[in-house]
C-alpha positions as CSV (number, residue, x, y, z in Angstrom):
1,X,0.0,-0.2,0.1
2,X,1.1,3.5,-0.8
3,X,2.2,5.6,2.1
4,X,-0.1,8.3,0.8
5,X,-3.1,6.0,1.6
6,X,-2.3,4.9,5.1
7,X,-5.1,5.6,7.7
8,X,-4.0,8.1,10.3
9,X,-5.7,9.0,13.4
10,X,-4.2,11.8,15.3
11,X,-3.2,11.5,18.8
12,X,-4.5,14.5,20.2
13,X,-7.2,16.9,18.8
14,X,-8.3,20.2,20.3
15,X,-11.8,21.3,20.1
16,X,-12.1,25.1,21.0
17,X,-15.7,25.5,20.4
18,X,-17.0,24.1,17.0
19,X,-13.6,24.0,15.4
20,X,-11.3,20.9,16.1
21,X,-7.5,21.8,15.7
22,X,-5.3,18.8,15.0
23,X,-1.2,19.1,16.0
24,X,-0.3,18.3,12.3
25,X,-2.8,21.2,11.1
26,X,-1.1,23.6,13.6
27,X,2.4,22.3,12.3
28,X,1.3,22.7,8.6
29,X,0.3,26.3,9.3
30,X,3.5,27.0,11.1
31,X,5.6,25.7,8.4
32,X,3.7,27.5,5.8
33,X,4.2,30.9,7.5
34,X,7.8,30.2,8.1
35,X,8.2,29.2,4.6
36,X,6.7,32.4,3.5
37,X,8.3,34.7,5.9
38,X,11.9,33.4,5.6
39,X,12.7,34.1,1.8
40,X,11.4,37.7,2.0
41,X,14.8,39.3,2.7
42,X,16.2,37.2,-0.2
43,X,13.4,38.1,-2.5
44,X,13.5,42.0,-1.5
45,X,17.4,41.9,-2.3
46,X,16.7,40.5,-5.5
47,X,14.3,43.2,-6.3
48,X,11.1,41.0,-6.4
49,X,8.1,43.1,-5.2
50,X,6.3,41.9,-1.9
51,X,3.0,42.2,-3.6
52,X,4.2,39.4,-6.2
53,X,5.4,37.2,-3.6
54,X,2.3,37.5,-1.5
55,X,0.0,36.6,-4.8
56,X,2.4,33.7,-5.5
57,X,2.1,32.3,-1.8
58,X,-2.0,32.8,-1.9
59,X,-2.0,30.6,-5.1
60,X,0.3,28.2,-3.4
61,X,-1.8,28.1,-0.2
62,X,-5.2,27.7,-2.2
63,X,-3.7,25.0,-4.6
64,X,-2.4,23.3,-1.5
65,X,-5.9,23.2,0.2
66,X,-7.5,22.1,-2.9
67,X,-4.9,19.3,-3.5
68,X,-5.1,18.2,0.2
69,X,-9.1,17.8,-0.2
70,X,-8.6,15.7,-3.3
71,X,-5.8,13.7,-1.9
72,X,-8.5,13.2,1.2
73,X,-11.5,12.3,-0.9
74,X,-9.2,9.8,-3.0
75,X,-8.2,8.2,0.0
76,X,-11.7,7.8,1.2
77,X,-13.4,7.2,-1.9
78,X,-15.4,4.2,-0.7
79,X,-17.0,6.2,2.0
80,X,-18.3,8.8,-0.3
81,X,-19.5,6.0,-2.9
82,X,-21.4,4.2,0.1
83,X,-22.8,7.5,1.3
84,X,-24.0,8.2,-2.3
85,X,-25.5,4.9,-2.7
86,X,-27.4,5.2,0.7
87,X,-28.7,8.5,-0.3
88,X,-29.7,7.3,-3.8
89,X,-31.7,4.4,-2.1
90,X,-33.7,6.7,0.1
91,X,-31.6,5.6,3.1
92,X,-31.2,9.3,4.4
């Protein structure tokens, strides 16, 4: 089985209200922010406008979120098919 299709259950989930926050989600956000912040001095030194870098980073985060969702759906495709089958048969 491909490592991308392994089942993963987080050890800890924090639920401040209706939102659930997992440690890997926090780590991903911190990693993305660090990856956005660290190259800024180099891009400025190269004469690249901050607005261009911010547009690129915005596109990257949107693409990453869409890709993550597509990977999740591909990994749980059987669940979606079962749900659609039950709805089509009048079970919910």
